[in-house]
Biotite code that builds the C-alpha atoms (Angstrom):
import biotite.structure as struc

atoms = struc.array([
    struc.Atom([5.770, -6.796, -1.830], chain_id="A", res_id=1, res_name="MET", atom_name="CA", element="C"),
    struc.Atom([9.176, -6.193, -2.767], chain_id="A", res_id=2, res_name="LYS", atom_name="CA", element="C"),
    struc.Atom([11.514, -9.280, -2.612], chain_id="A", res_id=3, res_name="GLY", atom_name="CA", element="C"),
    struc.Atom([14.791, -9.503, -1.064], chain_id="A", res_id=4, res_name="ASN", atom_name="CA", element="C"),
    struc.Atom([14.466, -6.892, 1.853], chain_id="A", res_id=5, res_name="PRO", atom_name="CA", element="C"),
    struc.Atom([17.251, -5.277, 3.494], chain_id="A", res_id=6, res_name="THR", atom_name="CA", element="C"),
    struc.Atom([18.361, -7.429, 6.409], chain_id="A", res_id=7, res_name="THR", atom_name="CA", element="C"),
    struc.Atom([21.112, -7.099, 9.211], chain_id="A", res_id=8, res_name="ILE", atom_name="CA", element="C"),
    struc.Atom([22.258, -9.350, 12.076], chain_id="A", res_id=9, res_name="GLN", atom_name="CA", element="C"),
    struc.Atom([21.210, -8.248, 15.502], chain_id="A", res_id=10, res_name="SER", atom_name="CA", element="C"),
    struc.Atom([24.812, -8.026, 16.756], chain_id="A", res_id=11, res_name="ASP", atom_name="CA", element="C"),
    struc.Atom([25.806, -5.567, 13.908], chain_id="A", res_id=12, res_name="ALA", atom_name="CA", element="C"),
    struc.Atom([26.508, -2.024, 14.567], chain_id="A", res_id=13, res_name="SER", atom_name="CA", element="C"),
    struc.Atom([23.710, 0.821, 13.948], chain_id="A", res_id=14, res_name="VAL", atom_name="CA", element="C"),
    struc.Atom([26.342, 2.391, 11.518], chain_id="A", res_id=15, res_name="ALA", atom_name="CA", element="C"),
    struc.Atom([26.310, -0.826, 9.569], chain_id="A", res_id=16, res_name="ARG", atom_name="CA", element="C"),
    struc.Atom([22.517, -0.668, 9.372], chain_id="A", res_id=17, res_name="ALA", atom_name="CA", element="C"),
    struc.Atom([22.603, 2.735, 8.104], chain_id="A", res_id=18, res_name="ALA", atom_name="CA", element="C"),
    struc.Atom([25.193, 1.901, 5.342], chain_id="A", res_id=19, res_name="MET", atom_name="CA", element="C"),
    struc.Atom([23.085, -1.054, 4.281], chain_id="A", res_id=20, res_name="ALA", atom_name="CA", element="C"),
    struc.Atom([19.961, 1.352, 4.194], chain_id="A", res_id=21, res_name="MET", atom_name="CA", element="C"),
    struc.Atom([21.865, 3.966, 2.214], chain_id="A", res_id=22, res_name="CYS", atom_name="CA", element="C"),
    struc.Atom([23.195, 1.263, -0.264], chain_id="A", res_id=23, res_name="ARG", atom_name="CA", element="C"),
    struc.Atom([19.877, -0.099, -0.682], chain_id="A", res_id=24, res_name="ASP", atom_name="CA", element="C"),
    struc.Atom([18.036, 3.268, -0.547], chain_id="A", res_id=25, res_name="GLU", atom_name="CA", element="C"),
    struc.Atom([15.650, 2.140, 1.805], chain_id="A", res_id=26, res_name="VAL", atom_name="CA", element="C"),
    struc.Atom([14.217, 3.358, 5.310], chain_id="A", res_id=27, res_name="GLY", atom_name="CA", element="C"),
    struc.Atom([14.625, 0.112, 7.322], chain_id="A", res_id=28, res_name="SER", atom_name="CA", element="C"),
    struc.Atom([16.355, -2.973, 7.912], chain_id="A", res_id=29, res_name="CYS", atom_name="CA", element="C"),
    struc.Atom([14.889, -6.320, 9.120], chain_id="A", res_id=30, res_name="ILE", atom_name="CA", element="C"),
    struc.Atom([17.002, -7.628, 12.212], chain_id="A", res_id=31, res_name="VAL", atom_name="CA", element="C"),
    struc.Atom([17.891, -11.297, 12.165], chain_id="A", res_id=32, res_name="LEU", atom_name="CA", element="C"),
    struc.Atom([19.093, -13.864, 14.616], chain_id="A", res_id=33, res_name="GLN", atom_name="CA", element="C"),
    struc.Atom([19.981, -17.343, 13.459], chain_id="A", res_id=34, res_name="ASN", atom_name="CA", element="C"),
    struc.Atom([18.368, -16.245, 9.952], chain_id="A", res_id=35, res_name="ASN", atom_name="CA", element="C"),
    struc.Atom([14.880, -15.514, 11.621], chain_id="A", res_id=36, res_name="LEU", atom_name="CA", element="C"),
    struc.Atom([13.536, -12.126, 11.834], chain_id="A", res_id=37, res_name="PRO", atom_name="CA", element="C"),
    struc.Atom([13.248, -10.674, 15.495], chain_id="A", res_id=38, res_name="ILE", atom_name="CA", element="C"),
    struc.Atom([12.801, -7.043, 14.989], chain_id="A", res_id=39, res_name="GLY", atom_name="CA", element="C"),
    struc.Atom([13.199, -3.989, 12.428], chain_id="A", res_id=40, res_name="ILE", atom_name="CA", element="C"),
    struc.Atom([15.417, -0.978, 12.672], chain_id="A", res_id=41, res_name="VAL", atom_name="CA", element="C"),
    struc.Atom([14.132, 2.025, 10.996], chain_id="A", res_id=42, res_name="THR", atom_name="CA", element="C"),
    struc.Atom([15.607, 5.661, 10.137], chain_id="A", res_id=43, res_name="GLU", atom_name="CA", element="C"),
    struc.Atom([13.292, 6.946, 13.116], chain_id="A", res_id=44, res_name="GLU", atom_name="CA", element="C"),
    struc.Atom([15.013, 4.261, 15.308], chain_id="A", res_id=45, res_name="ASP", atom_name="CA", element="C"),
    struc.Atom([18.355, 5.542, 14.459], chain_id="A", res_id=46, res_name="ILE", atom_name="CA", element="C"),
    struc.Atom([17.459, 9.191, 14.555], chain_id="A", res_id=47, res_name="ASN", atom_name="CA", element="C"),
    struc.Atom([15.471, 9.042, 17.835], chain_id="A", res_id=48, res_name="CYS", atom_name="CA", element="C"),
    struc.Atom([17.637, 6.420, 19.832], chain_id="A", res_id=49, res_name="LYS", atom_name="CA", element="C"),
    struc.Atom([20.966, 7.266, 18.598], chain_id="A", res_id=50, res_name="VAL", atom_name="CA", element="C"),
    struc.Atom([21.589, 10.512, 17.153], chain_id="A", res_id=51, res_name="VAL", atom_name="CA", element="C"),
    struc.Atom([19.256, 12.571, 19.264], chain_id="A", res_id=52, res_name="ALA", atom_name="CA", element="C"),
    struc.Atom([20.903, 10.871, 22.183], chain_id="A", res_id=53, res_name="LYS", atom_name="CA", element="C"),
    struc.Atom([24.418, 11.769, 21.052], chain_id="A", res_id=54, res_name="ASP", atom_name="CA", element="C"),
    struc.Atom([25.404, 8.155, 20.947], chain_id="A", res_id=55, res_name="ARG", atom_name="CA", element="C"),
    struc.Atom([27.979, 6.842, 18.460], chain_id="A", res_id=56, res_name="LYS", atom_name="CA", element="C"),
    struc.Atom([26.514, 4.760, 15.691], chain_id="A", res_id=57, res_name="PRO", atom_name="CA", element="C"),
    struc.Atom([29.430, 2.521, 15.429], chain_id="A", res_id=58, res_name="GLY", atom_name="CA", element="C"),
    struc.Atom([29.307, 1.443, 19.141], chain_id="A", res_id=59, res_name="GLU", atom_name="CA", element="C"),
    struc.Atom([25.678, 0.735, 19.333], chain_id="A", res_id=60, res_name="VAL", atom_name="CA", element="C"),
    struc.Atom([24.395, -2.525, 18.435], chain_id="A", res_id=61, res_name="LEU", atom_name="CA", element="C"),
    struc.Atom([21.212, -3.032, 16.132], chain_id="A", res_id=62, res_name="VAL", atom_name="CA", element="C"),
    struc.Atom([19.419, -5.078, 18.739], chain_id="A", res_id=63, res_name="LYS", atom_name="CA", element="C"),
    struc.Atom([19.555, -2.257, 21.290], chain_id="A", res_id=64, res_name="GLU", atom_name="CA", element="C"),
    struc.Atom([17.536, 0.200, 19.126], chain_id="A", res_id=65, res_name="VAL", atom_name="CA", element="C"),
    struc.Atom([15.451, -2.071, 17.090], chain_id="A", res_id=66, res_name="MET", atom_name="CA", element="C"),
    struc.Atom([11.696, -2.108, 17.256], chain_id="A", res_id=67, res_name="SER", atom_name="CA", element="C"),
    struc.Atom([10.201, -5.324, 18.787], chain_id="A", res_id=68, res_name="THR", atom_name="CA", element="C"),
    struc.Atom([8.198, -7.528, 18.678], chain_id="A", res_id=69, res_name="PRO", atom_name="CA", element="C"),
    struc.Atom([8.269, -7.790, 14.783], chain_id="A", res_id=70, res_name="LEU", atom_name="CA", element="C"),
    struc.Atom([4.935, -7.740, 13.240], chain_id="A", res_id=71, res_name="ILE", atom_name="CA", element="C"),
    struc.Atom([4.728, -9.874, 10.060], chain_id="A", res_id=72, res_name="THR", atom_name="CA", element="C"),
    struc.Atom([2.511, -11.055, 7.425], chain_id="A", res_id=73, res_name="VAL", atom_name="CA", element="C"),
    struc.Atom([2.436, -14.495, 5.816], chain_id="A", res_id=74, res_name="ARG", atom_name="CA", element="C"),
    struc.Atom([2.973, -14.657, 2.133], chain_id="A", res_id=75, res_name="SER", atom_name="CA", element="C"),
    struc.Atom([-0.495, -16.230, 1.605], chain_id="A", res_id=76, res_name="ASP", atom_name="CA", element="C"),
    struc.Atom([-2.346, -13.108, 2.987], chain_id="A", res_id=77, res_name="LYS", atom_name="CA", element="C"),
    struc.Atom([-3.966, -10.604, 0.835], chain_id="A", res_id=78, res_name="THR", atom_name="CA", element="C"),
    struc.Atom([-3.021, -6.828, 0.340], chain_id="A", res_id=79, res_name="VAL", atom_name="CA", element="C"),
    struc.Atom([-6.253, -6.187, 2.213], chain_id="A", res_id=80, res_name="ARG", atom_name="CA", element="C"),
    struc.Atom([-4.968, -8.240, 5.172], chain_id="A", res_id=81, res_name="ASP", atom_name="CA", element="C"),
    struc.Atom([-1.714, -6.483, 5.282], chain_id="A", res_id=82, res_name="ALA", atom_name="CA", element="C"),
    struc.Atom([-3.206, -3.207, 5.010], chain_id="A", res_id=83, res_name="ALA", atom_name="CA", element="C"),
    struc.Atom([-5.562, -4.179, 8.236], chain_id="A", res_id=84, res_name="HIS", atom_name="CA", element="C"),
    struc.Atom([-2.467, -5.402, 9.918], chain_id="A", res_id=85, res_name="MET", atom_name="CA", element="C"),
    struc.Atom([-0.521, -2.241, 9.500], chain_id="A", res_id=86, res_name="MET", atom_name="CA", element="C"),
    struc.Atom([-3.485, -0.113, 10.468], chain_id="A", res_id=87, res_name="ILE", atom_name="CA", element="C"),
    struc.Atom([-4.307, -2.227, 13.613], chain_id="A", res_id=88, res_name="ARG", atom_name="CA", element="C"),
    struc.Atom([-0.409, -2.371, 14.613], chain_id="A", res_id=89, res_name="ASN", atom_name="CA", element="C"),
    struc.Atom([0.451, 1.143, 13.627], chain_id="A", res_id=90, res_name="ARG", atom_name="CA", element="C"),
    struc.Atom([3.266, 0.180, 11.485], chain_id="A", res_id=91, res_name="VAL", atom_name="CA", element="C"),
    struc.Atom([4.516, 1.403, 8.149], chain_id="A", res_id=92, res_name="ARG", atom_name="CA", element="C"),
    struc.Atom([6.579, -1.537, 7.136], chain_id="A", res_id=93, res_name="ARG", atom_name="CA", element="C"),
    struc.Atom([5.559, -5.341, 7.177], chain_id="A", res_id=94, res_name="LEU", atom_name="CA", element="C"),
    struc.Atom([7.911, -8.031, 6.481], chain_id="A", res_id=95, res_name="PRO", atom_name="CA", element="C"),
    struc.Atom([6.600, -10.799, 4.572], chain_id="A", res_id=96, res_name="VAL", atom_name="CA", element="C"),
    struc.Atom([7.503, -14.421, 5.808], chain_id="A", res_id=97, res_name="VAL", atom_name="CA", element="C"),
    struc.Atom([7.130, -18.040, 4.267], chain_id="A", res_id=98, res_name="ASP", atom_name="CA", element="C"),
    struc.Atom([5.584, -20.939, 6.288], chain_id="A", res_id=99, res_name="GLU", atom_name="CA", element="C"),
    struc.Atom([8.903, -21.344, 7.751], chain_id="A", res_id=100, res_name="GLU", atom_name="CA", element="C"),
    struc.Atom([9.013, -17.772, 9.251], chain_id="A", res_id=101, res_name="ASN", atom_name="CA", element="C"),
    struc.Atom([11.804, -16.949, 6.932], chain_id="A", res_id=102, res_name="LYS", atom_name="CA", element="C"),
    struc.Atom([11.857, -13.101, 5.417], chain_id="A", res_id=103, res_name="VAL", atom_name="CA", element="C"),
    struc.Atom([11.019, -13.224, 1.611], chain_id="A", res_id=104, res_name="ILE", atom_name="CA", element="C"),
    struc.Atom([9.922, -9.864, 1.151], chain_id="A", res_id=105, res_name="GLY", atom_name="CA", element="C"),
    struc.Atom([8.497, -6.498, 2.712], chain_id="A", res_id=106, res_name="ILE", atom_name="CA", element="C"),
    struc.Atom([5.312, -4.418, 2.049], chain_id="A", res_id=107, res_name="VAL", atom_name="CA", element="C"),
    struc.Atom([5.178, -0.719, 2.951], chain_id="A", res_id=108, res_name="THR", atom_name="CA", element="C"),
    struc.Atom([2.297, 1.759, 3.166], chain_id="A", res_id=109, res_name="VAL", atom_name="CA", element="C"),
    struc.Atom([3.831, 3.401, -0.122], chain_id="A", res_id=110, res_name="ARG", atom_name="CA", element="C"),
    struc.Atom([3.346, 0.001, -1.869], chain_id="A", res_id=111, res_name="ASP", atom_name="CA", element="C"),
    struc.Atom([-0.487, -0.576, -0.612], chain_id="A", res_id=112, res_name="ILE", atom_name="CA", element="C"),
    struc.Atom([-1.127, 3.011, -1.541], chain_id="A", res_id=113, res_name="LEU", atom_name="CA", element="C"),
    struc.Atom([0.124, 2.636, -4.947], chain_id="A", res_id=114, res_name="THR", atom_name="CA", element="C"),
    struc.Atom([-1.812, -0.560, -5.455], chain_id="A", res_id=115, res_name="VAL", atom_name="CA", element="C"),
    struc.Atom([-4.989, 1.213, -3.861], chain_id="A", res_id=116, res_name="SER", atom_name="CA", element="C"),
    struc.Atom([-4.642, 4.019, -6.180], chain_id="A", res_id=117, res_name="THR", atom_name="CA", element="C"),
    struc.Atom([-4.324, 1.758, -9.344], chain_id="A", res_id=118, res_name="GLU", atom_name="CA", element="C"),
    struc.Atom([-7.330, -0.196, -7.957], chain_id="A", res_id=119, res_name="ILE", atom_name="CA", element="C"),
    struc.Atom([-9.237, 2.995, -7.579], chain_id="A", res_id=120, res_name="ASN", atom_name="CA", element="C"),
    struc.Atom([-8.424, 4.311, -11.037], chain_id="A", res_id=121, res_name="GLU", atom_name="CA", element="C"),
    struc.Atom([-9.602, 0.878, -12.406], chain_id="A", res_id=122, res_name="LEU", atom_name="CA", element="C"),
    struc.Atom([-12.931, 0.717, -10.574], chain_id="A", res_id=123, res_name="MET", atom_name="CA", element="C"),
    struc.Atom([-13.645, 4.435, -11.752], chain_id="A", res_id=124, res_name="ASN", atom_name="CA", element="C"),
    struc.Atom([-13.040, 3.292, -15.334], chain_id="A", res_id=125, res_name="ASP", atom_name="CA", element="C"),
    struc.Atom([-15.460, 0.195, -14.669], chain_id="A", res_id=126, res_name="LEU", atom_name="CA", element="C"),
    struc.Atom([-18.116, 2.554, -13.492], chain_id="A", res_id=127, res_name="ILE", atom_name="CA", element="C"),
    struc.Atom([-17.960, 4.900, -16.177], chain_id="A", res_id=128, res_name="GLU", atom_name="CA", element="C"),
    struc.Atom([-18.152, 1.984, -18.690], chain_id="A", res_id=129, res_name="ILE", atom_name="CA", element="C"),
    struc.Atom([-21.188, 0.713, -16.937], chain_id="A", res_id=130, res_name="ASN", atom_name="CA", element="C"),
    struc.Atom([-22.750, 4.367, -16.953], chain_id="A", res_id=131, res_name="ARG", atom_name="CA", element="C"),
    struc.Atom([-22.406, 4.365, -20.657], chain_id="A", res_id=132, res_name="LEU", atom_name="CA", element="C"),
    struc.Atom([-24.565, 1.185, -20.755], chain_id="A", res_id=133, res_name="GLU", atom_name="CA", element="C"),
    struc.Atom([-27.166, 2.355, -18.126], chain_id="A", res_id=134, res_name="GLU", atom_name="CA", element="C"),
    struc.Atom([-30.725, 2.150, -18.977], chain_id="A", res_id=135, res_name="VAL", atom_name="CA", element="C"),
    struc.Atom([-33.284, 3.690, -16.628], chain_id="A", res_id=136, res_name="ASP", atom_name="CA", element="C"),
    struc.Atom([-36.962, 4.524, -16.310], chain_id="A", res_id=137, res_name="VAL", atom_name="CA", element="C"),
    struc.Atom([-37.868, 8.124, -15.455], chain_id="A", res_id=138, res_name="GLY", atom_name="CA", element="C"),
    struc.Atom([-38.124, 11.743, -16.738], chain_id="A", res_id=139, res_name="LEU", atom_name="CA", element="C"),
    struc.Atom([-35.938, 12.740, -19.745], chain_id="A", res_id=140, res_name="CYS", atom_name="CA", element="C"),
    struc.Atom([-33.354, 15.479, -18.715], chain_id="A", res_id=141, res_name="ASN", atom_name="CA", element="C"),
    struc.Atom([-33.922, 17.208, -22.038], chain_id="A", res_id=142, res_name="ARG", atom_name="CA", element="C"),
    struc.Atom([-37.628, 17.145, -22.768], chain_id="A", res_id=143, res_name="CYS", atom_name="CA", element="C"),
    struc.Atom([-39.207, 16.155, -19.447], chain_id="A", res_id=144, res_name="GLY", atom_name="CA", element="C"),
    struc.Atom([-41.248, 13.306, -21.019], chain_id="A", res_id=145, res_name="GLN", atom_name="CA", element="C"),
    struc.Atom([-41.616, 9.865, -18.860], chain_id="A", res_id=146, res_name="MET", atom_name="CA", element="C"),
    struc.Atom([-39.500, 7.173, -20.700], chain_id="A", res_id=147, res_name="SER", atom_name="CA", element="C"),
    struc.Atom([-38.535, 3.543, -19.677], chain_id="A", res_id=148, res_name="ASP", atom_name="CA", element="C"),
    struc.Atom([-35.427, 3.780, -22.015], chain_id="A", res_id=149, res_name="ASP", atom_name="CA", element="C"),
    struc.Atom([-33.194, 6.605, -20.459], chain_id="A", res_id=150, res_name="LEU", atom_name="CA", element="C"),
    struc.Atom([-29.699, 6.537, -21.192], chain_id="A", res_id=151, res_name="ARG", atom_name="CA", element="C"),
    struc.Atom([-26.934, 8.548, -20.118], chain_id="A", res_id=152, res_name="ARG", atom_name="CA", element="C"),
    struc.Atom([-25.239, 10.887, -22.719], chain_id="A", res_id=153, res_name="LEU", atom_name="CA", element="C"),
    struc.Atom([-23.132, 13.782, -21.777], chain_id="A", res_id=154, res_name="ASP", atom_name="CA", element="C"),
    struc.Atom([-23.884, 13.046, -17.923], chain_id="A", res_id=155, res_name="ASN", atom_name="CA", element="C"),
    struc.Atom([-27.657, 13.381, -18.379], chain_id="A", res_id=156, res_name="VAL", atom_name="CA", element="C"),
    struc.Atom([-30.356, 10.715, -19.085], chain_id="A", res_id=157, res_name="MET", atom_name="CA", element="C"),
    struc.Atom([-32.094, 11.294, -22.096], chain_id="A", res_id=158, res_name="ILE", atom_name="CA", element="C"),
    struc.Atom([-35.079, 9.450, -24.106], chain_id="A", res_id=159, res_name="CYS", atom_name="CA", element="C"),
    struc.Atom([-34.725, 7.833, -27.346], chain_id="A", res_id=160, res_name="PRO", atom_name="CA", element="C"),
    struc.Atom([-36.301, 10.738, -29.122], chain_id="A", res_id=161, res_name="THR", atom_name="CA", element="C"),
    struc.Atom([-33.900, 13.172, -27.709], chain_id="A", res_id=162, res_name="CYS", atom_name="CA", element="C"),
    struc.Atom([-31.087, 10.830, -28.609], chain_id="A", res_id=163, res_name="ARG", atom_name="CA", element="C"),
    struc.Atom([-32.116, 10.666, -32.044], chain_id="A", res_id=164, res_name="GLU", atom_name="CA", element="C"),
    struc.Atom([-32.170, 14.466, -31.972], chain_id="A", res_id=165, res_name="GLU", atom_name="CA", element="C"),
    struc.Atom([-28.733, 14.707, -30.647], chain_id="A", res_id=166, res_name="GLU", atom_name="CA", element="C"),
    struc.Atom([-27.325, 12.273, -33.308], chain_id="A", res_id=167, res_name="LEU", atom_name="CA", element="C"),
    struc.Atom([-28.744, 14.560, -36.095], chain_id="A", res_id=168, res_name="LEU", atom_name="CA", element="C"),
    struc.Atom([-27.234, 17.684, -34.893], chain_id="A", res_id=169, res_name="GLN", atom_name="CA", element="C"),
])
């Protein structure tokens, strides 16, 4: 999660929300009322509910165009829990709240994809390491002889005799 997400009061104008998003280089503001999250206003909300309807951003309040109810995730949940919530609720941004329902961060689809990519790369490395130590029973891919000590070398399973020959070359 990213800490200190961009927030805005519910009675602020859409223009003020857009300025905050530009300042922080983000695509959304979490809308607060009495310091508790009640909604989220996104670039899409502004484009579709204000700009496309030719309304003046300085005259429209955030609470009029925000997406609500706000879907949040507790800080003690896992990345997997957050991803499932995003999929189930069809949201791309998920504010993270503490035990008192105060916003402490935000998780986006991009954050989860970044973590997922890193985990997948790590898993691929671990699989490859385990393949190098793999011992199997079967036919040698080089000589065709049965062996109970096949090991992967250059992506083929070979017996001890063929491994020795390979090392001598």
